[in-house]
Steps between C-alpha positions, in 0.01 A plus 500: 500500500553774240127556466468512879766771523340702222160464667633621834692785332188625322311522830800667663530762226128569514507542878804732494344712225175522699693608812680769301175635362320488837773635731708699252230660290199481728299278264337303781247340265774298331461205739127484432577494127766233555265277700217540250730424207627178657149381588383580146799308364407197713148516360639531148720194556197289587300640208784430257538145627127429487477658156789284388334180620248489216760568231739246651229237529410545134854482363614220728193306390598556137858401577376174650315423175812588299713273715256209475479547122880495473532851353711640784741208478534546121566870541764436765662232284506735198681770697709270717830577315473859625327449834721217622804728457344799675347273765749212531346385829165422335477158325404500131126456457414612854161681525676808642662567161166519323350720770798738480465525122130580531571764766776673305291493181205662680735766642638576154148553368411728792236255632550555874179318590638180348869549585462517880314170558723323247806637681369379835436159346860494373634593846300219659640254246853624563444468874442126450867477397623708794706298753487795746137621496570832675798593277471606134657269240704626205207428268261702718751784508533509121124481455418780746773722350348451154161600641638798688665614175148519357544393137202668331510519122156658466456784756127516438398670824753782459383568146136499609572752778685722252202491264263591783717801588493632144833384357513566126684170449441271802727228358809717461642349820463146363850460358699656790291303753573173318871579487503605866328186626733280293803675648361438850432134428838442338674667795307281743587180314868588464545605865314196634675264259835642611417444866385145423796427269277433199669535160270720292731532199407166347313427174197344672433836672634748245315367196152522661592844637591629153182341358284674761677832448457462124128430542462798732690718255266396220191572711638839605587582138147415391357696792698810407362479145141445613239757594631594844161616622367145464806319633385490863159368396650227282750405772218466751304284255800278423585440864146409601446291186806295590379464860158371388674283240702327772181429697329351193812297417511348849131413494519355149805288589325372811185412304707327232654276768149435635586652837237615743617860458249630753631278780862581410417871503338476845797304635747762379282794605498384863868589519417862412298544819769342715777716352289817518446458874866409561639822348279740700744549794794561266314762296371678810850511650659654191217739408484642854875567500477670159206711625714619792758634253250653259278677753787670687668644192825305516505472121452876469805559721706252298395667175590849625847382608557320171383798294735735687791260448431476125474877464820542703685278252387725216299226329174552318208467742220464244453136599466565875115527502490139379703374798208471747348233276839329469549499878147377566488222240705240696273560801150532359358453150182694576700779666731528199203500265339783696821705494537437125147629437555804723822580315334474159209716614739767633748511211290359216496151352703613199762692695851362545422414863164347407661267248795426727284406798302266274823334388615460861166340590537252214865414569490407871300276736373491860789299645396496867145399410622218273741363760250520787227338290702221339713399796211545740285260297744214570622602847860586400653736758866508392493665157881528476600765243157536330433846644847641430502380138138608450573855615817517287296388198239767581774764513636382164149513354450857624837617365425331167157666487652845567764449231239375253280798588777740399569299183136484386332804653761766589390842387734688278 
């Protein structure tokens, strides 16, 4: 119901803003722009879904080989001490655990093309355990919150964009982005765990957390010592090498067990087409509502009000030009990316705002898109507190990114 209210509110805000522009300012062409934007968004929703079908078919086919070879079960069993505490409703060894691990790992490496189909596979596995098919379970809530937190340890795309726009050191946002995304993820886990009465302060969860943080710290330390100009290139290589390595590992394990890997791949890939078609209405619904807000300038109004309030409090307003990206990111990943690029072009990639907007982009995720996509793929309509927690986590990520921007990039 929360998503339904947000969806209706977005259309309402867009319509009111269009009426204000048309009847208050005489901009009669605003309704033509609004209609065109919504129709374009509907077309984009279909194109995204169709484009996703091929990627989903490939990765779900590979997942089927991994499952048949026993690799997914081994992975889930290896991490079961952690996962069974974060997801107490999922039995140890269940295929959903392995799919969730694969999804979160792909997200951490910045491999969106692999993360989305693996996440959809995990949601479908979790739905098999759902006693109320139209209502999200605690496990689905925790999983979607982790995805909406957007844990990305290698912000490859941001660094590549910075390099293209002439940044002297494209990887200088690496460390603050990593810290920002970890803060978002930790906030999401703690809030959701609190609502689900999960005890997070226990050795089985704390020890792996400290181990991961230690490993990340070591990688960051090495990255800061390395040639920063080559860091983005090496990160891109490492992420894609690991992705190809997983594919080869699955195929080799299947061949070793004398499986007919081709038939298993085809069987798994069929699910990609079915899921791709199923999510089209959900994507169209959300993208059209977001287009109504974007095309009528609602975000511009919100930004102007917020900027005036900040200036009225006597606070520094140097970060304000980065807020459009922060406000857009929960709604649209492509929209936020476009605003980030526009901001860097206007102020310079190496300016305070240019670095800050890059950090914001790397520290937050497209919450509404994630929720619509994941819940829509399994037909869940009652998402409970997913949206509220997701937006709170986004806000925490933005605040963390702004604070980190002042710590790392503030001009003296």
